[in-house]
C-alpha positions, -999 to +999 in steps of 0.1 A: +065-575+166+043-605+159+032-618+125+011-648+115+030-663+086+030-691+060+062-710+056+049-739+035+021-747+011-010-757+031-041-748+049-047-723+077-035-749+103+001-745+089+003-708+098+027-699+126+028-669+150+064-655+146+084-628+162+099-606+134+117-573+132+097-541+127+102-530+090+113-496+080+094-476+054+113-467+022+107-440-003+069-435-009+060-459+019+046-457+054+046-480+084+011-488+096+003-500+131-024-525+121-056-524+141-078-547+120-073-570+090-103-584+072-102-620+059-111-626+022-114-655-001-080-649-018-064-655+017-076-691+016-062-697-018-029-678-015-015-700+013-022-731-007-005-716-038-038-717-057-041-679-063-029-658-093-002-643-071+023-664-052+043-642-028+077-654-017+076-672+017+076-666+045+048-640+044+016-631+062-017-634+044-043-606+048-048-581+020-072-556+036-061-536+066-069-505+087-047-489+113-026-458+123+004-445+106+035-450+128+063-438+105+064-420+071+091-427+045+108-402+022+086-384-004+053-392+012+029-363+010-006-359+024-001-383+053+014-379+088+022-400+118-011-406+137-034-406+107-060-433+106-058-452+072-072-482+053-054-500+025-056-529+001-021-545+002-025-579-014-008-597+015+010-589+048-019-577+069-019-604+095+009-587+114+011-560+141+028-536+117+031-535+079+047-514+052+021-498+029+028-479-004+012-445+001-006-448-032-026-478-019-040-459+012-071-440+019-079-419+050-106-436+072-138-415+072-147-399+105-166-421+128-158-454+110-144-481+132-112-499+122-130-532+118-155-517+093-128-497+075-108-529+070-140-546+055-147-520+028-121-519+001-119-554-013-155-565-009-174-533-018-146-523-042-150-556-061-187-552-062-190-516-073-165-524-101-184-555-110-219-540-111-209-508-128-181-516-151-188-552-160-226-555-154-236-520-165-263-520-137-292-496-141-322-487-121-350-513-124-326-542-131-331-575-113-299-588-098-294-625-086-267-627-060-252-662-053-236-665-018-255-634-007-248-636+030-210-635+028-190-603+028-189-598-009-225-611-013-239-586+012-220-558-005-237-569-038-271-568-021-265-533-006-250-518-037-276-532-060-303-517-039-284-484-038-283-484-076-321-489-077-322-527-086-344-555-073-323-582-056-328-619-054-305-634-027-294-670-031-281-685+001-276-719+018-298-716+049-328-698+064-305-680+088-284-666+059-316-656+041-326-635+071-292-617+070-296-610+033-332-597+038-319-573+065-294-560+040-322-552+016-329-583-005-363-585-020-365-622-025-345-652-011-338-686-027-322-713-005-301-737-025-290-772-013-256-776+003-251-812-009-243-825-043-271-819-068-283-844-094-298-833-127-333-830-113-322-809-083-302-786-106-333-782-128-354-775-097-329-748-085-330-732-119-368-731-118-366-715-083-343-689-096-366-682-125-396-679-102-379-655-079-364-633-107-397-630-126-407-637-162-379-616-177-352-632-157-321-618-140-305-588-157-273-595-138-262-627-121-235-619-095-218-653-089-195-655-060-200-693-055-194-711-087-195-749-090-228-766-094-248-734-087-236-715-117-255-733-145-289-730-127-283-693-123-273-689-159-305-706-169-325-679-151-307-650-169-326-624-189-322-617-226-289-599-230-282-603-193-247-602-177-233-632-158-205-619-136-179-644-125-165-631-091-153-662-073-157-700-071-153-715-036-177-743-047-154-750-077-149-737-113-181-742-132-182-758-167-209-737-184-230-749-214-222-721-239-253-729-259-272-710-232-252-678-240-265-681-275-301-688-266-301-659-241-278-636-261-261-630-228-225-622-217-203-640-192-179-615-178-150-618-153-146-595-124-109-592-114-108-563-091-071-565-082-060-561-118-086-534-123-071-513-095-036-516-110-048-508-146-072-480-138-061-464-106-080-431-112-113-449-117-105-471-087-100-441-064-132-424-078-151-456-069-137-457-034-148-420-029-183-431-041-183-459-015-173-434+012-202-412+002-226-441+002-214-451+037-219-415+049-254-416+034-262-448+052-267-468+020-239-494+028-227-507+061-202-536+062-215-564+086-186-576+108-200-608+123-170-620+142-135-608+153-105-629+161-072-621+178-040-624+157-031-658+171-064-672+159-062-657+124-059-692+110-093-700+125-108-670+107-094-682+074-107-718+080-142-705+088-143-685+056-128-714+036-155-738+050-182-713+038-194-708+074-190-670+075-218-645+075-207-610+066-170-602+073-145-620+096-119-596+109-087-602+128-079-574+154-045-567+169-056-551+202 
């Protein structure tokens, strides 16, 4: 079988398409014939050894897959050969076949394409955990979403609307703003792509405040970080929640005096650790996402697909912040 693997620390250009042996599932595991693997921000970090987890090389990036069970290991119950499944696996997904622990899998709901199934768990899973468990979202809240046109950003727009909130989408272009509006955003703020000086940062903060309204943002969902975080924090409401989700623009240095002045909270959203520490709640939230998908409240936007040999191009496009919605590598 073929697998796109990392053998050395580096960017997506260092990945190689290798011929490897088909693995055999052990106790509690299944072998999945991968049909689709979604690309996520951790994939860009992991191959550079910049992520919290550093798998032993060589390995395939790709932590979110959908496919068909090809073989079942000892002790696996509730699954059979031929079942369509989706799973969050951390890494290993950019391969034609992958071993998956049975406890990490979910049956794909009827009528859901592999590409969309592979795009659900990490993005929408992160966001439902962030908004509910860390942001304590409630009906009538105003949510400011930074990076609102990417996969996680669009999930934040859709889920915030599903929970009855008003959404301000912050994006880097008019085109991305239209994408966010189609997902349900009520207001759009376009932030500059280049380096901001003090005046530009202040102007962005004022734009956020104007869009969020006089009370400010009850929740800031920050997927971007860097120079955009402080202007967003300045627009937060009294006792608001600032959720740290990711930082492709860099790790922000926040003026903590603002947290005192707004009596607000800065909270981290580490979905991977949450799924390991609270597996029951995690599975309940996935079931809630399935129901929302069935009800038409959420629908992952897959903007582009890539063959396995071009998986590095997909990672590069996400790394360069050029992606709209989800980028997915398909094996057929």
